[in-house]
Backbone as a ProteinNet text record, in pm:
[ID]
protein_1_A
[PRIMARY]
MPTNPFTNRVSSLSGPASDIVPVTPSDTADLADVAIGLYVEAGGTLVVTTVRGDTRSVEVADFSILPVGISRVHASGTSAGGIHAMVLA
[TERTIARY]
85.2	0	90	57	140.7	126.8	228.8	227	128.8	46.2	-51.6	2.4	44.5	100.1	-4.9	-133.4	-239.6	-279.1	-225.5	-267.4	-260.1	-149	-131.9	-126.6	-174.4	-167.5	-294.4	-276.7	-389.4	-426.3	-555.6	-599.9	-564.8	-522.1	-480	-521.1	-558.7	-592	-470.7	-350.3	-230.5	-186.2	-252.6	-215.3	-314.4	-298	-389.5	-525.4	-625.2	-758.6	-750.9	-844.2	-846.1	-943.6	-1027.5	-1120.7	-1166.7	-1219	-1278.4	-1411.9	-1519.8	-1654.5	-1730.1	-1811.7	-1890.4	-1990.3	-2014	-2107.1	-2227.6	-2346.2	-2469.2	-2512.6	-2502.5	-2540.8	-2685.3	-2707.6	-2840.1	-2856.3	-2974.4	-3002.6	-3048.8	-3073.3	-3128	-3042.6	-2952.3	-2876	-2727.1	-2667.7	-2523.1	-2454.7	-2325.3	-2247.2	-2246.1	-2233.9	-2229.9	-2111.6	-1997.7	-1878.4	-1831.8	-1792.7	-1739.8	-1615.9	-1610.6	-1497.7	-1383	-1260.7	-1143.6	-1103.7	-1171.6	-1150.1	-1241	-1251.8	-1331.4	-1242	-1270.2	-1208.8	-1321.7	-1303.1	-1407.5	-1354.7	-1423.2	-1379.3	-1418.2	-1541.5	-1589.8	-1614.3	-1540.3	-1546.7	-1681.4	-1699.2	-1822	-1835	-1956.6	-1982.8	-2009	-1950.3	-1977.9	-2039.6	-2152.8	-2212.5	-2202.4	-2129.6	-2099.8	-2128.1	-2144.7	-2145.8	-2016	-1940.4	-1812.7	-1836.3	-1731.4	-1743.9	-1772.7	-1747.6	-1783.6	-1930.5	-2001.1	-2142.9	-2174.3	-2073.7	-2093.5	-2122.3	-2213.9	-2241.8	-2157.4	-2085.2	-1994.5	-2020.4	-2000.3	-2010.2	-1874.2	-1815.6	-1683.6	-1684.6	-1604.5	-1584.2	-1459.3	-1469.8	-1354.9	-1335.5	-1212	-1177.6	-1191.6	-1183.8	-1181.4	-1065.7	-1089.2	-988.3	-929.9	-1017.3	-975.9	-980.4	-893	-897.5	-924	-1026.8	-1063.4	-1035.2	-923.2	-881.9	-947.4	-1079.1	-1156.7	-1250.2	-1270.1	-1365.7	-1507.2	-1578	-1710.9	-1809.1	-1924.4	-2027.7	-2143.2	-2160	-2269.1	-2229.7	-2268.2	-2260	-2404.2	-2440	-2577.8	-2608.1	-2731.2	-2775.6	-2803.9	-2873.6	-2907.6	-2781.5	-2756.9	-2642.2	-2517	-2512.2	-2394.3	-2407.5	-2308.5	-2306.5	-2186.2	-2091.6	-1975.6	-2022.8	-1945.1	-1985	-1869.6	-1902.2	-1799.6	-1735.4	-1817.6	-1769.1	-1745.4	-1629.3	-1593	-1542.7	-1584.7	-1541	-1421.4	-1318	-1203.4	-1233.7	-1235	-1276.7	-1175.1	-1183.8	-1107.1	-1205.1	-1236.1	-1335.9	-1269.5
-117.9	0	124.5	223.9	344.3	427.4	506	597.2	709.9	743.9	852.7	976.6	1079.7	1199.6	1282.2	1249.4	1325.3	1265.8	1150.4	1080.5	1167.1	1230.7	1310.7	1460.1	1500.4	1640.8	1714.4	1832.6	1919.2	1996.7	2002.1	2077.1	2223.6	2283.1	2422.3	2489.9	2616.4	2692.1	2710.7	2698.8	2715.4	2584.8	2476.1	2346.4	2300.7	2180.1	2130.7	2094.8	2093.8	2048.6	1900.3	1853.4	1711.2	1633.8	1705.7	1639.3	1738.7	1685.8	1766.3	1701.4	1781.2	1725.6	1800	1727	1792.3	1890.8	1999.7	2103.7	2106.5	2105.6	2130.7	2272.6	2366.5	2504.1	2511.8	2601.1	2618.7	2763.6	2817.3	2953.1	2956.1	2839.7	2835.7	2759.8	2674.6	2590.8	2622.4	2637.4	2653.2	2519.4	2524.3	2402.1	2329.9	2198.4	2121	2163.2	2191	2242.3	2364.5	2469.3	2587.7	2546.3	2586.7	2552.9	2650.5	2598.2	2686.1	2728.4	2671.2	2705.3	2621.2	2660.8	2585.6	2545.6	2429	2383.8	2375.8	2437.8	2443.9	2383	2278.7	2210.3	2285.6	2338.1	2408.8	2555.4	2642.2	2783.9	2847.4	2965.2	3041.6	3135.1	3171.6	3260	3177.6	3221.9	3165.2	3274.1	3245.1	3336.6	3266.8	3329.4	3266.1	3360.5	3301.1	3377.5	3345.4	3449.8	3430.8	3410.1	3368	3348.2	3479.4	3592	3722.4	3754.1	3672.6	3695.1	3780.1	3810	3889.8	3799.6	3841.4	3768.2	3829.8	3744.8	3789.1	3709	3772.7	3707.4	3721.1	3607.3	3608.5	3517.6	3554.6	3472.9	3388.6	3258.8	3169.6	3091.1	3053.6	2974.2	2825	2742	2597.8	2562	2465.3	2410.3	2517.2	2602.3	2709.8	2666.6	2726.5	2714.9	2854.3	2865.9	2993.3	2980.4	3036.9	3018.3	3117.7	3104.8	3195	3111.3	3152.6	3084.5	3105.9	2996.4	3002.1	2923.4	2986.2	2914.8	2868.6	2931.7	2891.1	2918.8	2827.6	2849.7	2858.8	2975	3000.9	2936.5	2888.1	2833.4	2946.6	3050.3	3163.8	3239.4	3248.8	3323.6	3240.7	3120.2	3035	2953.8	2971.2	2893.5	2798.3	2815.5	2725.9	2587.1	2486.7	2349.8	2268.9	2152.1	2066.3	2133.4	2187.1	2263.9	2168.4	2183.2	2100.4	2191.5	2162.2	2238.1	2169.2	2245.1	2194.5	2223.7	2119.8	2134.9	2077.1	2124	2070.5	1991.5	1871	1791.3	1694.4
0	0	0	-83.5	-89.1	38.9	65	178.5	150.5	249.4	235	306.1	232.4	295.2	370	354.3	420.6	555.6	591.6	711.9	837	862.3	984.2	956.5	840.9	800.2	839.6	893.7	926.7	800.4	768.1	650.4	664.7	554.5	556.2	427.1	436.1	315.5	225.4	281.4	199.7	135	168.5	112.6	8.5	-42	-144.2	-86	-172.1	-131.9	-99.4	-16.1	16.9	-71.5	-146.5	-237	-342	-452.1	-557.4	-590.7	-583	-598.3	-708.3	-784.9	-889.7	-829.6	-901.3	-856.3	-948.9	-889.7	-963	-928.2	-1022.1	-991.2	-940.9	-843.1	-783	-739.3	-760.2	-713.9	-568.3	-509.6	-373.4	-272.5	-317.7	-224.5	-230.2	-111.3	-101.4	-126.5	-154.3	-166.2	-31	-33.5	91.2	177.6	116	183.7	106.7	177.8	110.8	31.4	-93.7	-181	-157.7	-161.3	-155.5	-296.7	-395.4	-535.2	-622.2	-747.4	-844	-961	-1016.5	-1140.8	-1243.3	-1358.8	-1461.3	-1590.3	-1638	-1759	-1886.4	-1892	-2011.3	-1976.7	-2041.2	-2009.5	-2038	-1982	-1996.5	-1877.8	-1848.3	-1734.2	-1609.1	-1498.3	-1367	-1282	-1221	-1124.3	-989.4	-897.7	-769.2	-653.2	-535.3	-411.3	-339.9	-306.3	-237.5	-88.5	-18.4	126.3	198.6	135.7	194.4	176.5	94.7	72.3	-48.6	-129.6	-250.2	-369.7	-456	-579.5	-690	-760.3	-866.6	-993.3	-1106.1	-1236.1	-1303	-1341.3	-1403.9	-1526.7	-1625.1	-1744.1	-1721.8	-1749.8	-1734.8	-1863.8	-1889.4	-2007.1	-1975.2	-2077.7	-2057	-1963.2	-1877.9	-1786.3	-1693.6	-1640.3	-1550.3	-1403.9	-1326.5	-1180.6	-1126.8	-1044.4	-982.3	-833.1	-784.5	-645.5	-549.5	-534.4	-449.7	-362.8	-238	-151.4	-203.2	-230.9	-292.3	-206.8	-177.4	-102.2	-191	-308.9	-399	-543.4	-632.5	-776.8	-825.1	-875.9	-917.8	-1053.3	-1068.6	-1196.4	-1295.5	-1247.8	-1334.8	-1372.7	-1501.6	-1550.8	-1570.1	-1514.6	-1531.1	-1659.3	-1747.7	-1871.6	-1876.5	-1785.7	-1778.7	-1737.7	-1773.3	-1740.7	-1685.6	-1634.3	-1575.6	-1456	-1366.9	-1251.7	-1134.8	-1071.7	-956.9	-844.7	-721.9	-605.3	-540.5	-513.3	-437.1	-290.1	-207.8	-68.6	28.9	151.3	262.8	349.1	309.5	381.2	476.3
[MASK]
+++++++++++++++++++++++++++++++++++++++++++++++++++++++++++++++++++++++++++++++++++++++++

């Protein structure tokens, strides 16, 4: 069995995410865990709520990483696809 470098490691915002989970955009539901960043496979518009509670609309390219704390990805206005949340779970 390979050595697991995460076994005794404390999660940190300065370190890597511990998981990446698919996101279903929603105008009413927050993400199950606040994301420390998003990975987007198909570019377009992302409408998100940041951890500060601000709603932002940003254009992203294919295979983008958005290193911002995100609590919600909105369905309305979001055209990007293949969205994944990087989380410290």
